[in-house]
C-alpha positions as CSV (number, residue, x, y, z in Angstrom):
1,M,-78.9,27.5,-36.3
2,L,-75.5,28.8,-35.8
3,Q,-74.8,32.2,-37.1
4,L,-71.5,31.9,-39.5
5,R,-68.7,34.4,-39.6
6,P,-68.4,35.9,-43.3
7,Y,-65.0,33.8,-43.8
8,Q,-66.9,30.6,-42.6
9,N,-69.5,31.2,-45.4
10,E,-66.8,32.2,-47.8
11,T,-65.2,28.7,-46.8
12,I,-68.4,26.7,-47.7
13,Q,-69.0,28.6,-50.9
14,N,-65.2,27.9,-52.1
15,L,-65.6,24.0,-51.0
16,R,-68.9,23.8,-53.1
17,Q,-67.1,25.5,-56.2
18,G,-64.3,23.0,-55.7
19,F,-66.2,20.2,-55.9
20,G,-68.0,21.7,-58.9
21,N,-64.6,22.1,-60.4
22,D,-64.1,18.1,-60.2
23,H,-62.1,18.7,-57.1
24,K,-63.6,14.9,-55.3
25,R,-61.0,15.6,-52.4
26,Q,-60.6,18.9,-50.9
27,I,-58.4,20.4,-47.5
28,L,-60.5,22.6,-45.6
29,C,-57.7,24.6,-43.9
30,L,-58.6,27.0,-41.1
31,P,-56.1,28.2,-38.1
32,T,-57.0,26.2,-34.5
33,G,-59.8,28.5,-32.9
34,A,-60.9,29.7,-36.7
35,G,-63.8,27.1,-36.4
36,K,-63.4,24.3,-38.5
37,T,-65.8,22.0,-36.6
38,V,-68.7,24.8,-37.2
39,V,-68.0,24.8,-40.7
40,F,-67.9,21.3,-41.5
41,S,-70.9,21.1,-39.1
42,E,-73.1,23.3,-41.1
43,M,-71.8,21.7,-44.4
44,V,-73.3,18.3,-42.9
45,R,-76.6,20.0,-42.0
46,L,-77.0,21.0,-45.6
47,A,-75.7,18.1,-47.1
48,T,-78.5,16.3,-44.8
49,E,-81.3,18.4,-46.0
50,R,-80.4,17.3,-49.8
51,G,-80.5,13.7,-48.9
52,T,-76.5,13.2,-49.1
53,V,-75.0,10.5,-46.7
54,S,-72.4,11.7,-44.9
55,L,-69.7,10.2,-42.7
56,I,-67.6,12.1,-40.3
57,L,-64.4,10.8,-39.1
58,T,-62.0,11.6,-36.0
59,D,-59.3,9.7,-34.3
60,R,-59.1,10.5,-30.7
61,I,-62.2,10.2,-28.3
62,E,-61.9,14.1,-27.1
63,L,-62.5,15.0,-30.8
64,F,-64.9,12.3,-31.1
65,K,-67.0,14.0,-28.6
66,Q,-66.4,17.5,-29.6
67,T,-67.5,16.7,-33.2
68,F,-70.6,14.7,-32.0
69,K,-71.7,17.5,-29.7
70,A,-71.5,19.9,-32.3
71,L,-73.5,17.9,-34.9
72,D,-76.0,17.4,-32.3
73,R,-76.2,21.0,-31.5
74,H,-77.5,21.5,-35.2
75,G,-80.7,19.2,-34.6
76,L,-79.2,16.3,-36.8
77,K,-80.0,12.5,-36.0
78,L,-76.8,11.1,-35.7
79,Q,-75.6,7.6,-35.7
80,E,-72.9,7.0,-33.3
81,V,-70.3,4.1,-34.5
82,N,-68.2,2.9,-31.6
83,A,-66.4,-0.1,-30.6
84,K,-69.2,-1.5,-28.6
85,M,-72.0,-1.4,-31.4
86,K,-72.4,-4.5,-33.0
87,S,-72.4,-5.1,-37.0
88,H,-76.0,-5.8,-37.0
89,Q,-76.8,-2.6,-35.2
90,F,-75.4,-0.3,-37.9
91,D,-78.1,1.4,-40.0
92,Q,-77.0,1.5,-43.2
93,K,-79.5,4.0,-44.3
94,A,-78.6,6.7,-41.9
95,K,-77.8,9.9,-43.4
96,T,-75.3,11.4,-40.9
97,T,-72.8,8.9,-39.1
98,V,-69.7,9.6,-36.8
99,G,-67.2,7.4,-35.6
100,M,-63.5,7.0,-34.8
101,V,-61.2,6.1,-37.9
102,E,-60.1,3.0,-36.4
103,T,-63.4,1.6,-35.6
104,I,-64.7,2.4,-39.1
105,K,-61.8,0.9,-40.9
106,R,-62.0,-2.2,-39.0
107,R,-66.0,-2.8,-39.1
108,D,-67.9,-4.6,-41.8
109,L,-70.3,-2.0,-42.8
110,G,-72.2,-4.3,-45.7
111,Q,-73.2,-2.2,-48.4
112,Y,-72.8,1.3,-46.7
113,E,-71.6,3.7,-49.4
114,P,-71.0,7.4,-47.9
115,D,-71.7,10.4,-50.5
116,L,-69.6,12.9,-48.5
117,I,-66.7,11.9,-46.0
118,I,-65.4,14.6,-43.5
119,I,-62.1,14.2,-41.8
120,D,-61.0,16.0,-38.5
121,E,-57.2,16.6,-38.3
122,A,-56.9,15.3,-41.8
123,H,-52.9,15.9,-41.6
124,K,-52.9,12.6,-39.9
125,G,-52.1,9.8,-42.2
126,N,-54.2,7.0,-40.2
127,F,-57.3,8.5,-42.4
128,T,-56.2,7.1,-45.7
129,K,-57.3,3.5,-45.3
130,V,-61.1,4.7,-44.9
131,L,-60.4,6.9,-48.1
132,D,-59.5,3.9,-50.1
133,K,-62.4,1.8,-48.6
134,F,-64.7,4.5,-50.0
135,P,-63.1,5.8,-53.3
136,N,-66.3,7.2,-54.6
137,A,-66.9,9.6,-52.0
138,K,-66.3,13.3,-51.9
139,V,-64.2,14.2,-49.0
140,I,-63.2,17.2,-47.0
141,G,-60.1,16.8,-45.0
142,A,-60.2,19.4,-42.2
143,T,-56.9,20.5,-40.7
144,A,-55.1,23.9,-39.3
145,T,-51.9,22.5,-40.9
146,P,-52.1,20.6,-44.1
147,V,-48.8,18.9,-43.9
148,G,-47.8,15.1,-44.6
149,K,-46.7,12.9,-47.2
150,H,-50.3,11.4,-47.9
151,V,-51.8,15.2,-48.4
152,P,-50.7,15.9,-52.4
153,K,-51.5,12.1,-52.9
154,Y,-54.9,12.3,-51.6
155,Y,-56.4,15.8,-52.2
156,S,-56.5,18.1,-55.1
157,N,-57.4,21.3,-53.8
158,I,-57.1,23.7,-50.8
159,V,-59.2,26.2,-49.3
160,H,-57.8,28.7,-46.9
161,P,-59.7,31.7,-47.0
162,I,-57.9,33.4,-43.7
163,D,-55.0,33.2,-41.8
164,I,-54.1,34.1,-38.2
165,P,-53.0,37.9,-38.5
166,Q,-56.5,38.4,-40.0
167,L,-58.3,36.6,-37.3
168,I,-56.3,38.6,-34.9
169,A,-57.3,41.9,-36.8
170,E,-60.8,41.0,-37.0
171,G,-61.3,40.0,-33.4
172,Y,-61.7,36.5,-33.6
173,L,-58.5,35.3,-32.1
174,S,-56.4,36.7,-29.2
175,P,-52.8,38.3,-30.0
176,C,-49.8,36.6,-28.7
177,R,-46.6,37.8,-26.7
178,A,-44.1,35.3,-26.9
179,F,-40.9,34.8,-24.7
180,Q,-38.1,32.2,-25.8
181,M,-35.7,30.8,-23.5
182,V,-32.3,30.4,-25.1
183,D,-30.2,27.2,-24.6
184,D,-28.3,24.9,-26.3
185,F,-30.1,21.5,-27.7
186,S,-27.0,20.0,-29.3
187,D,-27.3,17.3,-27.3
188,L,-30.8,16.2,-28.7
189,E,-31.3,13.4,-30.9
190,T,-33.9,12.8,-33.8
191,S,-35.8,9.7,-35.0
192,R,-38.4,9.5,-37.6
193,G,-38.5,13.1,-38.0
194,E,-39.2,14.2,-34.4
195,Y,-36.6,15.0,-31.3
196,T,-36.4,11.7,-29.1
197,E,-38.2,11.4,-26.1
198,Q,-35.0,10.3,-24.1
199,S,-32.8,12.7,-25.4
200,Q,-35.4,15.5,-24.2
201,W,-35.9,13.8,-21.0
202,N,-32.1,13.7,-20.3
203,H,-31.8,17.5,-21.4
204,F,-34.9,18.6,-19.4
205,N,-34.9,16.5,-16.4
206,E,-32.8,19.2,-14.3
207,R,-33.6,20.6,-11.0
208,K,-32.4,23.9,-12.5
209,L,-35.0,23.7,-15.5
210,Y,-38.0,22.7,-13.5
211,D,-37.1,25.8,-10.9
212,G,-36.3,27.9,-14.1
213,V,-39.9,27.3,-15.6
214,V,-41.7,28.3,-12.3
215,D,-39.4,31.5,-12.1
216,K,-40.2,32.8,-15.4
217,W,-43.7,31.9,-15.1
218,R,-43.7,34.1,-11.9
219,E,-42.1,36.8,-13.5
220,K,-44.3,36.7,-16.9
221,A,-47.5,35.2,-16.2
222,N,-48.2,35.2,-12.5
223,G,-51.5,34.3,-11.6
224,K,-52.8,33.5,-15.2
225,K,-54.3,30.6,-16.4
226,T,-51.8,28.3,-17.6
227,I,-51.5,25.1,-19.6
228,V,-48.1,23.2,-20.0
229,F,-46.8,20.6,-22.4
230,N,-43.9,18.4,-21.3
231,V,-41.8,15.9,-22.5
232,N,-43.5,12.5,-21.1
233,I,-45.3,11.2,-18.1
234,E,-42.6,11.6,-15.5
235,H,-41.3,15.4,-16.6
236,A,-45.2,16.4,-16.4
237,E,-45.4,15.1,-13.0
238,K,-42.3,16.3,-11.9
239,T,-43.1,19.8,-13.4
240,N,-46.4,19.9,-11.5
241,E,-44.2,18.9,-8.2
242,A,-42.2,21.9,-8.8
243,F,-45.1,24.4,-9.0
244,N,-46.9,23.0,-6.0
245,E,-43.8,22.9,-4.1
246,A,-43.4,26.6,-4.7
247,G,-46.9,27.4,-3.6
248,I,-48.5,27.4,-6.8
249,L,-51.5,25.0,-7.2
250,S,-51.2,22.9,-10.1
251,E,-53.0,19.7,-11.6
252,V,-51.4,17.3,-14.0
253,I,-53.4,15.1,-16.6
254,T,-51.7,12.1,-18.3
255,S,-52.5,8.9,-20.1
256,K,-52.5,7.4,-16.8
257,T,-55.3,9.8,-15.2
258,T,-58.7,7.7,-15.0
259,K,-61.5,9.0,-16.6
260,E,-63.6,10.5,-14.0
261,E,-60.1,12.3,-12.5
262,R,-59.4,13.8,-15.7
263,T,-63.2,15.1,-15.9
264,R,-62.8,16.4,-12.2
265,I,-59.3,18.3,-13.0
266,L,-60.5,19.8,-16.2
267,R,-63.8,21.2,-14.7
268,A,-61.8,22.6,-11.8
269,F,-59.2,24.1,-14.0
270,S,-62.3,25.8,-15.9
271,D,-63.6,26.9,-12.9
272,G,-60.4,28.7,-12.1
273,L,-59.7,26.7,-8.8
274,F,-55.9,26.6,-9.7
275,P,-53.8,28.4,-12.1
276,V,-51.5,25.7,-13.6
277,L,-52.7,22.6,-15.8
278,N,-49.7,20.4,-16.4
279,N,-49.9,17.6,-19.4
280,C,-48.2,15.3,-21.8
281,G,-49.9,14.7,-25.2
282,I,-53.2,14.9,-24.0
283,L,-54.8,18.5,-24.4
284,T,-52.9,19.3,-27.9
285,T,-56.2,18.6,-29.7
286,G,-59.7,18.6,-29.3
287,Y,-59.5,20.9,-26.0
288,D,-61.3,24.0,-25.7
289,E,-60.7,26.4,-22.7
290,P,-60.9,29.9,-23.9
291,S,-59.8,31.3,-20.5
292,I,-56.4,30.1,-21.0
293,E,-53.9,33.0,-20.7
294,C,-50.4,31.6,-21.1
295,V,-49.1,28.4,-22.9
296,I,-45.7,27.0,-21.5
297,M,-43.7,24.7,-24.1
298,N,-41.7,22.7,-21.9
299,R,-40.6,20.4,-24.7
300,K,-38.9,20.8,-28.2
301,T,-40.7,19.7,-31.4
302,K,-39.8,19.3,-35.0
303,S,-43.5,18.9,-35.7
304,L,-45.3,22.5,-36.9
305,P,-48.5,21.2,-36.4
306,L,-47.9,20.1,-32.8
307,W,-46.4,23.8,-32.5
308,L,-49.2,25.5,-33.7
309,Q,-51.8,23.3,-32.1
310,C,-50.3,23.8,-28.2
311,C,-49.9,27.5,-29.2
312,G,-53.4,27.8,-30.2
313,R,-54.4,26.2,-27.1
314,G,-54.5,29.9,-25.5
315,S,-55.6,32.0,-28.8
316,R,-59.3,31.9,-28.2
317,I,-61.4,35.2,-27.0
318,Y,-62.5,35.6,-23.8
319,P,-64.0,38.3,-21.8
320,G,-61.2,40.5,-20.1
321,K,-58.5,38.8,-22.1
322,T,-56.4,41.0,-24.2
323,E,-53.5,38.7,-25.1
324,F,-52.1,35.2,-24.2
325,I,-48.6,34.7,-23.4
326,V,-46.2,31.8,-24.6
327,L,-43.1,30.8,-22.6
328,D,-41.2,28.7,-24.9
329,F,-38.5,26.8,-23.2
330,G,-37.3,24.5,-26.2
331,M,-36.5,27.4,-28.7
332,N,-39.4,26.4,-30.9
333,H,-39.7,29.7,-32.1
334,D,-36.3,29.5,-34.0
335,E,-37.4,26.3,-35.8
336,H,-41.1,27.2,-36.5
337,G,-41.5,31.1,-36.2
338,L,-44.1,32.9,-34.5
339,W,-47.5,31.3,-33.8
340,E,-49.3,34.1,-35.6
341,E,-47.3,34.6,-38.4
342,P,-48.8,34.1,-42.1
343,R,-48.2,30.9,-43.6
344,K,-48.6,29.5,-47.1
345,W,-50.1,26.2,-47.4
346,S,-49.6,24.3,-50.3
347,L,-50.5,20.8,-51.7
348,E,-47.2,20.4,-53.7
349,A,-45.2,17.5,-52.6
350,K,-42.0,18.1,-50.8
351,K,-38.8,17.5,-52.9
352,K,-36.8,14.5,-52.2
353,K,-33.4,15.0,-50.8
354,S,-30.7,14.3,-53.1
355,K,-29.5,10.9,-53.7
356,Q,-25.8,9.6,-52.6
357,G,-23.6,10.3,-55.5
358,E,-25.3,13.6,-56.6
359,A,-24.4,17.1,-56.1
360,A,-25.9,18.4,-52.7
361,V,-28.3,21.5,-53.4
362,K,-30.0,24.2,-51.1
363,T,-32.8,26.5,-51.8
364,C,-32.2,30.2,-51.9
365,P,-34.3,32.0,-49.2
366,E,-34.6,35.2,-51.7
367,C,-35.8,33.8,-55.0
368,E,-36.2,30.0,-54.3
369,A,-34.0,28.9,-56.9
370,M,-31.8,25.8,-56.3
371,V,-28.3,26.1,-56.3
372,F,-25.3,24.4,-54.9
373,A,-24.8,23.6,-51.3
374,S,-21.4,24.9,-51.7
375,A,-22.4,28.1,-53.3
376,R,-21.8,31.7,-51.2
377,E,-23.8,33.7,-53.7
378,C,-27.1,32.9,-55.5
379,N,-26.3,33.2,-59.3
380,F,-30.2,34.0,-59.9
381,C,-30.6,36.8,-57.5
382,G,-27.1,37.5,-56.1
383,H,-28.4,36.7,-52.3
384,E,-25.3,35.9,-50.0
385,F,-25.5,32.9,-47.8
386,K,-24.5,33.7,-44.5
387,I,-22.0,31.3,-42.8
388,K,-23.5,29.3,-39.9
389,T,-22.0,30.0,-36.3
390,N,-22.4,27.5,-33.7
391,A,-24.2,27.3,-30.6
392,P,-26.1,30.7,-28.8
393,E,-23.9,32.5,-26.8
394,T,-26.7,33.6,-24.5
395,G,-28.1,30.4,-22.9
396,G,-30.4,30.8,-19.7
397,K,-31.8,34.1,-21.0
398,L,-35.7,34.5,-21.4
399,V,-36.1,37.0,-24.4
400,E,-38.9,38.5,-26.0
401,V,-39.9,36.9,-29.4
402,K,-41.2,40.0,-31.3
403,S,-42.5,40.8,-34.6
404,T,-40.0,41.4,-37.3
405,A,-42.4,44.0,-38.8
406,P,-41.0,47.7,-39.2
407,P,-42.9,49.8,-36.5
408,E,-43.9,52.1,-39.1
409,L,-45.6,49.7,-41.3
410,V,-47.6,48.0,-38.4
411,G,-51.5,48.3,-38.6
412,R,-51.2,48.9,-42.6
413,K,-52.6,46.4,-45.0
414,I,-49.9,44.7,-47.3
415,S,-51.8,45.6,-50.5
416,D,-51.4,49.3,-49.9
417,L,-47.5,49.2,-49.7
418,N,-45.8,50.7,-52.3
419,L,-42.7,48.8,-53.9
420,D,-40.2,50.4,-51.5
421,E,-42.2,49.7,-48.5
422,L,-42.5,45.8,-49.7
423,I,-38.7,45.8,-50.3
424,E,-38.4,47.2,-46.7
425,I,-40.8,44.4,-45.1
426,Q,-39.0,41.7,-47.2
427,K,-35.6,42.8,-45.8
428,A,-37.0,42.5,-42.5
429,K,-37.8,38.9,-43.1
430,H,-41.4,39.7,-42.1
431,F,-42.6,37.7,-44.9
432,K,-41.3,35.0,-46.9
433,S,-39.8,36.4,-50.4
434,S,-42.2,34.3,-52.4
435,Y,-45.4,36.0,-50.8
436,V,-44.1,39.3,-51.4
437,W,-43.4,38.5,-55.0
438,R,-46.9,37.7,-55.3
439,I,-48.2,41.1,-54.5
440,V,-45.7,42.6,-56.8
441,R,-46.4,40.5,-59.7
442,S,-50.5,41.6,-58.9
443,K,-49.3,45.0,-59.5
444,G,-48.3,44.1,-63.4
445,K,-45.2,43.7,-65.3
446,N,-43.8,47.4,-65.1
447,A,-43.9,46.7,-61.2
448,V,-41.8,43.4,-61.5
449,L,-39.4,45.3,-63.5
450,E,-39.2,48.0,-61.4
451,Y,-38.9,45.8,-58.3
452,A,-35.9,43.8,-59.6
453,K,-33.9,46.7,-60.5
454,K,-34.5,48.0,-57.0
455,M,-33.2,44.6,-55.7
456,N,-30.7,44.2,-58.3
457,Y,-32.2,40.7,-59.2
458,K,-30.8,39.1,-62.5
459,S,-32.7,38.5,-65.4
460,G,-33.6,34.6,-64.7
461,W,-35.4,35.7,-61.7
462,I,-37.5,38.5,-63.9
463,S,-38.3,35.6,-66.4
464,R,-39.5,33.5,-63.8
465,Q,-41.8,36.2,-62.4
466,L,-43.0,37.1,-65.9
467,G,-44.0,33.7,-66.5
468,D,-46.1,33.7,-63.5
469,L,-47.9,36.8,-63.5
470,T,-51.3,34.9,-63.3
471,N,-50.2,33.3,-60.3
472,S,-50.6,36.7,-58.1
473,R,-53.6,35.8,-55.5
474,F,-52.6,36.7,-51.9
475,N,-54.2,36.9,-48.7
476,D,-54.2,40.5,-47.9
477,Y,-53.0,40.7,-44.0
478,L,-52.9,43.4,-41.7
479,I,-49.3,43.8,-40.7
480,R,-48.8,43.0,-37.0
């Protein structure tokens, strides 16, 4: 039996409590490297002991194998459903079944009815048809990033006991040192919420950029075991060539790589036979190599889950590893923030954009009130909106992306800060205003009034905070 970490035990207790409070479908939110598979494997073990019929779903072969091995280590008798299995071979009485979502979705399983469904990478929308197929089952959707239009529709509770800053502080994840290449990406096009592959390829496919990646790697991460995320197959292959031409041993894995060759490359990389591993859309999830010390983001993305997953490949602890480095050549930090910054996940559906004919609006970053898009000042809290400038002026420079926390507050717990210190860290934009307000509300009505006076917030803001005093629970981060 695995020895669970304290927060992993807490996660299981919170999920049980959620089911007891009639939340039939719950999100299990733990950052990459925090052990989601360990948690849900333990829940399956406990469920099996009680006679519960469990179905575990994944959508990629790498995750499938990882999940299967994790459950097998718990001594569970597993039924594996794969494309080769015939319908008559399926055991409807099996207590624990593991399968790929597409296979389960297509397969006629007869009278099979799972009591518990566990989904790995639940932020992806392709699992919903299976949930519709088994509407009476309890569901745990495991993910590091609970985003997606389907999430608030299918889940009613989120269990998020710990975030990246706490995991780093408690020694479960490695701290990150991040560098970002300042560039002009105004030439990129978007489609379906992501930068198009073609426009990214047109941008990144320049000799100076290939050489730049190699040069900056030598400067910031020379010799460190490195994984590189590229735009497409050709980009991955050409980046791989650039490293090898510079005398740096590198290999590449893409969807064209055979199973045998992929196994050879990953084993050699793990054994330290070459320092740089290029890939394209293959090793973002389900790949666990704790010895990775550098992540190169050689592309740009609008996807927060993808950004956090890629960075997370370097976050696991390993003997002798004191930190990992991120070299960001896509200015993803400007779009998504630091990998290790605290994030408040919510099951609230995103507000729809205003319809044509309605006045355009925007959200105030200070008090989150909706105001007209043309407003220069928030009429609720007095925040002055900055006028946006054009493209960056410092193109071609690799700059370190540092924490915005005031140095004198680093190392302290957020709950220990007084109102003046909370205001200081809010103005530094190290934490979102809404998170700071939770802490202020936890200190009571008088603290809210004093804080509003110090910040010169108006009566509308005060009224909303006093009406929300009970909503003051927060994760107590160690400031980094």
